C-alpha positions as CSV (number, residue, x, y, z in Angstrom):
1,X,19.8,-9.4,-29.4
2,X,18.7,-11.1,-32.6
3,X,20.9,-14.0,-32.0
4,X,19.4,-14.5,-28.6
5,X,15.9,-14.7,-30.0
6,X,16.6,-17.5,-32.4
7,X,17.5,-20.2,-29.7
8,X,14.4,-19.3,-27.8
9,X,12.2,-19.9,-30.8
10,X,14.0,-23.2,-31.6
11,X,13.6,-24.3,-28.0
12,X,9.9,-23.5,-28.2
13,X,9.4,-25.4,-31.4
14,X,11.4,-28.4,-30.1
15,X,9.4,-28.5,-26.9
16,X,6.2,-28.4,-28.8
17,X,7.4,-31.1,-31.2
18,X,8.6,-33.3,-28.3
19,X,5.3,-32.8,-26.5
20,X,3.2,-33.9,-29.6
21,X,5.5,-36.9,-30.1
22,X,5.0,-38.0,-26.5
23,X,1.3,-37.5,-26.8
24,X,1.2,-39.7,-30.0
25,X,3.3,-42.4,-28.3
26,X,1.0,-42.4,-25.2
27,X,-2.2,-42.6,-27.3
28,X,-0.6,-45.4,-29.4
29,X,0.2,-47.4,-26.2
30,X,-3.4,-46.9,-25.0
31,X,-4.8,-48.3,-28.3
32,X,-2.6,-51.5,-28.1
């Protein structure tokens, strides 16, 4: 069960990271 928890946490972190990256890109495009 411990091995199943790790991928879920990684996915959650990756999703959050991707979301913040997309947000930064969109705001940068708005400022141009």
